[in-house]
N, C-alpha and C positions, 0 to 999 in steps of 0.2 A: 281440606288439602288445597296448597294454593299452587297454584302453575308455575312455572317458570317460564311461560313463553310470552306474559304481554308487553313488558316495557320493551323486550328485545323485538318482538314485531313491531313496535310501534314506534321504535326508535330507526330501525333499518329502512318500514314503508316511507316517513317523515324523511329520511337523507334523501333514498330514492326520489322523492318527488320534488326536492328543493329545487335543483337546478331546473326542471321543469318549470315548475311554478313559477321562476324568477322571471324566465324568458318571455312566460305567455302574461305574467302581470305587466311586464315593463311595454308589452307589446300594446296594452291596454290603456294605459296611467302609465307615464313617467315624470321625471321633472322637468323635464324640456317641452312638454306638451302642455296642450289644456286638461288642467285634472279633473278628476272626474268623482272627486270626492271619496265614496266608500273604498275602491280601488287603491288608494295613495293610502287610505287608514288604515286596511285589511292587511296590507305589504306589510307596513311597519310594525302591528302586532303581530302576524309571522313571522318576521325576522327576527321574534325573539324566541327563546328555548321555550318560555311559559308565557302567559298573560302574565300582564301584570295587574296589582287593584287600579293603579291610574285606567287603565285600558277600557276599565268600565263607561268609562265620559267618551270615549272613541265609538264604542260599538253604540252607546247611544246617541248618536250622533250622527252614524252609520244609519239607525233606524228612523233619527227624524227625518234622513232624506228620501229612506226606504224602507217603508215598515216589513218588507216582504224579504228581506234582505236573510236569509239562512246564516250567514257564514257570523251577523253580527249577535244573531241569537248563539251560536256556537262559541264565539268567545265570553259572552255574559254565561253560558251554563259551564264552559272549563272555569271560571271564575268560583261560580259554586261550588264546584266540586272541592276547587281548591280551599273553599274556607269549608269545607264537611258538610257540606246543605245537599247532600244526595237526591234527598225528593224535590227540591226545587231543577236542580240538575239536569234528574231524568225527566222534568217539565222540557227546561230548555233544553235537551239536547232532540227531544221528540219534536219541540217546532223546527228546530233547526233542518234536524234528515229531511224533515217533510217540505220545508222551503227550497233547501239547498241539497236534492238528492246528491248531487255529483261533485261537492265537497270533499276533497279527500283528507282533512286534516279534520273535519266531522267524523268521517267513517275512521280513521285514523284513532281517533277519539273514544270512540265506541266499540272498536276492537278491542284499547286496551281495558275499558269496564269491565267488558263482559267476562273477558280472561280471568280479569282481578275477580270477579264474583263469583268464575269456576260455572260460569252460563257458558257451555263449550257449542251447544247447538245454535246460540246468538253470535259469539265470537266468530265463528267459523262464518256465519250467513254475512257477518257484516264485514269481512274476509272477502268473500265472493264479492260482496257491492262494490268493494275495494278495488281487487282485478280489473274488476268488468272497466272500471273508468280511469283507473291509472295504469294498464298492464308493464310499464317500465318498473312498479314496485314488483312484479311478479318474482322475476329471478331471484333478487336477495333475499326476500320477504322469508319465500318457500325453500331455501338453503338452511334461512336462521331455524325455520320451524322442523325440521328434521331432524333433530335431537328431541325434542318434544315428543315424537311418535313414538318413541319406548314407551308410552305409556297407552297402556290400550285403549282407555275411556279417550285418549286424545286422538286416537288413531280411528277408533267407531266413529267419533263426532266428524272427523275430517273425512273418510271415506264418505259416509253419507250425503258430504254437500260435495264431493267429486261424483258421484253415483247420478249426479243431477246433468252432467254432462256441462261444466261452466265451460265459455270460452276458452280459459287460464288452464284447461285442464294439459293440453299440451306442454307447458313449462313447465311441470313437476319433474319429466323427465330426464332433464341437466342434473335436478338437485338428488334425483335418486342414484344418478350414476356416478355422483362426485367422490373421488377417494373418499372424504371425509364421510361420508354417510357410512352409517353401519350397514353394511349388505344384510344382514338379518331383517334389522329394522324394514328396508328397502323392500325385501323378499315380502316382509308379513304386511305389507301394506297392499303389495298388488294381489297378493292371494286373496285379502280382504275384498278387494275391488273388484275381485273379478268374479267372486260369488254376488257380489253387490248389480255388479255391470259390467258386459261384457267389456274385455280389456282392448285396446284398438293396440293395431299391429306392431303399434311404436313399442307398445308398453309391454307386450309379448315377448320381442324381441330384448326389453330390457329385462323383463324377468330372465329370460334363455340366457342373458349375459350374463345377469346376477348368481343366478345357481350356477354358472359357470365357474365365476371369482371367486364361489366356497367352497370349490370341487365337488359341486352335487352333479356332474357330467349327463350321470346317466338318466336323471329327472329333468334335468336341461334339453338332454335329445327327444326324451318321452316328449316331451313338451312340444318341442319344434313337430314331431311326427304327428301330433295330432291335430297340428295348423292344416295340415296337408289333406288335399283329397284321397278320400279311403282307396283308391286306383294305383297310388302311388306310395303309401306307407313302406311297404314291402317289408310287413309285420314282423317281428323274429331276424332280422337281416341286422346283421353288425357292421354294413358297410350299406350306407343307402343307395339304390341306382348302381346295382355295378354291374348291371347291362347294359347302360346309358340309354335306357329306355326313355327317361324323361329330361328331355336338355331344358326345357320352361323350368324348373324346380330348382331355385338358389336358396340358398340360407346356409342359418347356422350349423347345418352337419349337411348339408348338400355340397355337391363340388364345388368349387370354387377353381374358375379359369384366369389366369393373369398373367397369358403368355406376352416371353419380352417380345422385343422385334427380330423380327427373323422366322417366327412359329406362329402359326394357324391353327386352331383347336376348333373341329364343329362335329356332328352327327353326320356320321355313316351307316348309310342302308344297303349297301353294296356286298352280300354274302357274309354276314357276320358270323360268328363263332356259337350264337345261340340267342336267340331271340328273335326281335326285327330292325334293329341297331347296332352300332358299335363307336367309339371315340375314334374319331381320325386326327392326329399331328403332323402337321406337312411342318418340314422343314427348307426354308429358303436357300441353302447355301452360305450363309454368313454366321458368325459367330454369335452365339443367343447366350444371355444370362441365365435366368431361369427357365424352366417348361413352362411353369407355369398350372402346375394340375397338382391338387391336393384334395382333402377332406379331416374333417375334426371327426373324430371317433371316441366312444365312450365304454373302452374295455373295460372288464375287474377284472382284478390281480385273479390269473391263473395262464391257462395254456391255451393256446391259440396254432390254427393253421392259417395260411394266407395261399390263395389259389386263384389265377388268373390265366388268362389266356393273349398272348401276343401275336401280330404279326409285323414283323420289325424291316420293313424294305426300308433302312434307311443306310447311309455309310459310316453311322458314328466308329470312331477307332475307340473309343473307351465305353464300358457300359452305361445302359440306363437301365435306373432299380427303381424300383419300389422301396424306399426306407419309411420304419414305422419309428417312431419318434413319441417320447414322452412330451409333455408342454413346456418342460425346464429344459428341452434339446438334448436327454438322455438319447441314444439308441437304441433300438430295441429290433431291430433288423433291418439290414441292407441285401434284398434279393435281387438279383439282376436278371431283365430279360433275356429270352433266347438270343444269341448273339445275330449280331445286322447282318441283312444277305439273306438271309433265311426267307425266302419268301412263305407263306399259306402258316394257317393258325398254329401256334404251336403253344402247349399246356405247360404251365411250373406250378410248384406250390412249394414253401417254406415254412418251419416251425417256429413260433416264438413263444417267447413269456410276459407278463406284464404283473410286474412285482409290484409289490405294495407300496404305497405313495407315487402311484403315477393315474391317477383318476383319470384325466384329461391325455389324450393322445392325436396323432396327426400321421395319417397315411398321405406319404406325395412323393410323387414320379421324378429322378433328379438324373441328369446324365454326369456320370462320376467324372469330370476332366478335370485334369492336371495343369491343361495351359489353355492359351488361348486359342492356340491350333488344335486342341484335343473337342473346342468347344462349336466348330467350322464343322457344319453338317447339312445335310441334302436329304430327300426322299420321305417316304410316307411312314409314319407309325400307326397300329390300329390296335385298340385294348377292347377287350370284351370280358364278361362273365369273372369282374373281380372279385370274391369270395373271403371272410375271414370266420370262419367258425370256431367256437370250442373245441379243445380235444382233452381225453380224460388225462389225467397226469399219468405219467407211467411211473411204475413203483421201483424203486433200486432194488437192482439182482444180490445187495450186500446186506448182507444182516447187519 
């Protein structure tokens, strides 16, 4: 089987390196400064798409001045390869890479030859070596590699190289999250990598995001919970930390705090409704935008009940409400808190239904304001014991 990756990777790697190489060589040897022989010759050769037969004389001249110049050996290897003399090319490339291990075109050519021969292990070893000395080539090369990872053999060989934790491993994440990358391929790669080597925090976050993107919210939430300390997971709870006992835990399915100016959100340990803490939201008397409190959910289709405790010590003129929405914005529930001014803990609950086609939801606290004047409020709102529980469907009384 012939793989589709060789020429693409070679072309992209060389294109990414060209600008770097021109600047670097110009600093060493320019037409206006004292020539240093080999630098000017190799620059002329590498300015072409491929070495030409006449370049054998240039390479020989380079070796006359510097017999250990691996770049000249590489040019001779490329010419031998073009002439179909693979055995001689193998010998010359071995000399070239031994004498110039940091020569980027040598590494790129070796990548091309290995993949063309279906030698995946060697191809990725050479890609590893290239990206270690030419990190600028990493992002475009890895993006170009993504479609080929649909081939399980390519994916296995690539994972084996990634599991050695090369310094460019972090460059992979933008390519995996790129909208052009098949998320199933990206998820498969991360799953395989996770079996061979512990995923980094950033890789786990990418995997969670890809699961959400593909509608696998339950799996995404379970993966996120598995990254937390055992005492913070709240096993079986459909709302994470509804008692606000773990204010230090944030992330994909934790509470997200993004208060607008005039709103301050923080932990409160003064007489909570249950446990040792509650959440306090203080309003400073100005017109606010968003309250800035929400959490992603992963509820399967079915019947649910939201329950909570609130101490509404604000002067809000309009209701403050818990809303449950599908990821696409469709509203499933809007449940007002107890009215403003009713100091002390009050409990409330409301039922709602999650329909099919709504794999991910968000629980959000909102001020149901209609005007700027409605958005101006002072006082403190405290929240605690926020829960969502699965309910049994109520049978219809009608036949």
